[in-house]
N, C-alpha and C positions, 0 to 999 in steps of 0.2 A: 241617518248616517250609520254605516257599519263601523264597528270598532274591533281591533285585533290586538293581541298581546304583542308587546315589543320584545321579540326574542324570548328568552327564558325568564324575563322579568315578570313582575306582577302588574306592570304599567300597561294600561289599555290605551291605545291611540286610534284616532280616526283614520280611516283608509285614505282620506285626503287630508293633507296638511297644507298650510299656506306659507309659501316662501317669500321673504321680504327683501330679496335682493333688489327689487325695484324701488325700495324706499331710499330717498336721499339723492341719488344721481350724481355723486361727486366723481369727477374724472371722466375721461372719455369712455372707458370700458363700462362703468356702472351707469353712466348717463344713457348708454345704448340699451341697458336693461330697463330703465325707467327712472323717473325723478319724483315719485310720490312723496308728498309732504304730509304733515300731521292730519289735516282735516280729511283729505281723501283716504289716508291710511285708516282713520277711525271709521269711515263708511265701509271700507272693504272688510275690516275686522268684524263689524256688526253683521254684515252679510254672511261672513263665515260662521259666526256664532249662531245665527238664525238657522243655518243649514246643518248645525252640529259639528262644524269644524272648529276644534278648540286647541290645535297644536300649531304654533307659530314658529317658524324657523328663520334664523338670521345667522350672522357671523361677524366677528370683530372687524374683519377686513372689508366688509361690504360698505362702500363709500367711506372707508376709513373711520368706522364707528358711527356714522350718521344713521345707518339703518337701525342699529340697536337703540340709539337715542330716540328716533321717531317712533319705533315700536313701543318703547317704554312710555312715551307720552300718550300714544294712542290707546294703550292698555290701562291707563289711569282709572282706578276703581274697579277693574275687571281681573286683578291678579289671581283671585281665588277661583276663577272660572276657566283659566287657561293653562296650557302646558307650554313652556318656553324652551326652545332649543337654540343653542348658539355654539360657536366654534372658536378654536384658537390653533395656532401653529404658523400660519403664514405671516410674512413680515408686516409690521406696522411702522408708522413713521416715528421711530424712536432710535435708541442706541443699538449697538451690535447685538445685544442680548434680547432685543425686543422681537424675537422670532423663535421658531422651533418649539420643541416639546420638552425643554429642560424644566427642572423644578423652578428655577429662577423665573423663567418666562411664564409658566403656567399659573403660578400663584399670582403674579402681577396682572396677567391677562384676565384671569377670573375676576379679580377685584375690580379692574377696569370695566369689564362687561357688566358686573352687578351694578356699578355706579351709573353706567349709561342706560341700562334697562330699568333703573330705579326699583330694584327688587332686592330681597335678601337671599334669594336662592335661584339657581338655574336647574331646571328639571332634567334636561338632557344636555350633556357637555361633550361636544365632539372634538377629536383631534382631526383637524381639517385636512391634513395630509401626514404622511409618514416622515419622521425626522430620522434620517439614517446616521446622524452624528451622536445623538443622545441614546444611551442604553435604554431599552424598553423598561427595564426594571426601575430606572430613575423616573421615567414618565408615569408608570403605573403606580408607583409608590406615592408620588405627588398627587395624583388623581384620587387615590384611596384616602389620603389625608384630607383632601377637599370634601370628599363624601363624609368622612367621619366628623368634620367640622360643621356639616349641615349646609355648606355653600352650594353643593351640587347633589342631585338625587341619583342620576344614572349617568354612566359614561358610555360613549359610543365613538366610532372612528369614521373616517371618510376617505375614500380614494386609496385604500390599502390594497396591496397585492395579497394573494393567498398566504404567502409565508410570513408577511408582516403581521397579519391578523392572527395566524396560528401561533406564532412565536409569542405574541402578546398574551393570548389566552393561556398558553402554557405557563408563562411567568406568573400571571394572576393566580392560577391554580396551585402552583408550587408554593407561593408565599401567602395564600389566603387573602389576596387583595381583591378589590372590586373588579369585576369582569366587564368587558365590552358586551353590551346586550344588543347594540344596533350597529349597522354599517350603512352610512349614506353613500350610495354608489350611483354612477352613471349607467343608465339602462333605458333602452327604448327599442322600438321596432327597427330603428336604424343602427343601433349599437347593442348587439346581444352578446358581446364578449364576456360579460358578467356571468353568463351561464356556464362558461367553460370550467371555472375553478371556484369562484367566489360563491356561487349559488350552492354547489354541493357542500362546501365548507359551512355555509350558513345553516343548511339542513342538519349537517352532522353535529355542529356545535351550538345549535339553537341561538343563532344570531340573526335578528330580524333586519330586513332591508328597508331602508328609507330611500326612495328613488329620487335623484335629482336630475333635472333636464329630461323629464319623461316625453317631452315633445321635441327633443333634440334642437334646442334653441329656436323653436318655432318652425322648424322644417315640416313638422307634422300638424301644423295648426289649420291647414286647409287653404292657406294663402298661396301655395306654390302649385303651379300647373305646368305640364309639359308644353314646351314651345312658347311660353309666356315670360316676359321679363320679371325679375325679382321685384316685389313691391318696395317702394322707396322707404316705407315705414317699418320694413322688416328688421328684426333685431340683428340678423346676420349682415344685412346691408349697411347697418350703422356700426359694425365692428364689435358686436356683442356675442358672437358665436363661440361655441366650444367644440372640441373634438376634431378628428381628422376628416377630410373631405371624403365623399363617397361618389361613385360613378353615377352619372345621370340615369343610365339604364336601370341600375339597382334602385335608386331613389324613386324614380317615377313609376317603376313597377309596383313599389309599395303604395305609392299614392293612388294608382289605378285600383288596386285591391281595396283600399280604404274608401274610395269613391263608390265602388261597387257595393260594399257593405253598408255605406251610408244610405244608398238608395233602397237597400233591402230593409233596413231597420228604422229609417226615419231619424236617425241620430246624426250628429255632425262627425266630420273626420277627426276632430280633437277628441270627442267623447269616445269614439271607437278605439283610438290609440291608447287612451288612458284606461279603458275598460279591459283591453287585452292585457295590460300590465297587472291589473288587479287580480287576474286569474293565474298569475305565475307563482311558482313556489317561493317561500321565504318572505314575500312582500307584506310588510306591516303597514306602510303608508307611502303615498306618492306625494311629493312636494310640488304643488302647483303654484305658479306665479301668475300675476295679472297686473297690467298697467292701469286697468280701469274696471268698472263694475260690469260692463258687458262681457269682457273676457272671463272675469271671475264666474259669472252666472253660467256661462257656457261650460267652463271646466267642471263646475259643480254638478252638471247634468250627466257626468260620467258614472255616477252611482245610482243604485236603485233598480238596476237591470243587469243582465248579462248576455254577452255574445253566446251563441250556441257552440257546441263542440265543433261542428263543421265550420263555422265562421272563424273560430280560433285557429283551426287546422289550416285554413286558407291563408291566414296572416302568418302563421308559422312557416309555411312553405314559401310564401313570397318574400319573407325577410331573412331566410336562412343564408348563412355564410359558412363556407368550409373553414373549420378551425385550423389554427396553426399547430405545429408540433409542441408538446407531446399529446395534445388533446385529440387530434384525429386518430392517432395510434390507440389511445386509451378507449376511444369510442368503438373502434373496430374490434378490440379485444372484448369490450363489454358486450357488444352485439353477439359474439360467439358464446359468452358465458350466460348471458340473459337475453334470449332472442325476443322476449316481449318488451318492446320499447315503452319507456315512461316519459311523460312530457315534463 
């Protein structure tokens, strides 16, 4: 397994990490993701550790805390061998303050996650989304206090826009508080908007990217084919998809390219889609999920080899989408100033 630095931090993380959104299956949305219980979770975790994957990602809202509880039980006796990442911000089933990124909520949310995970510290603590009502200074000061108390080691964010992240980094720098070192973001061959602003920001500010939904809710799993019905067991068919729809022509054009490269390389469509991501700038880790051991083993096969430059270029071209303003204008200006393109 390859390991990379998480942004500007000293923490090394595996390029593949295991997402536990499939643990629990509480409610219709998370049930569509999966309903893994403790015994199966333990088997999946052991497979990950055997492959060198020691970063496990969860969130307090996944099955309303069940994912954290199951992960904590499955990691019994293994805490010193793993890195745990969890998140807060989104509403839990509590009072009106049991949401957001206020000092009140974050201290309570962190304590609750520590209890469910059965651990005394969280290695990477994410703000699951941006709270536009709470001043970033309040959020970051609270997080810095949790770091100073030893309850969390590193802080990260998720689903921020460029200005959300830059404003937060500036506040941390101004007051000498702990800085976000990672950004968990939606990125795949089907959704490349991350490249327009967040990737350049990550390069400039040394913020590592942890990719969520790298297979676009299973769209890039190899199950979907042109002029064929959607598989009944597909996550999207069961109501567990994310992101806006894309046109059939765009989607199946990418699938055709993936199939072509699968025939060239002997790898699966899933492995090629994940390997393409591993060659993008700022990527520290890709969060993979799996409902069962077969899916996990296939995903683990995305490492240990690389697509050629020509194969990457073919996927780049097939998944290109014209950016919206101001990014199309910035690119045209950049092309005039720097005529040598960079990937």
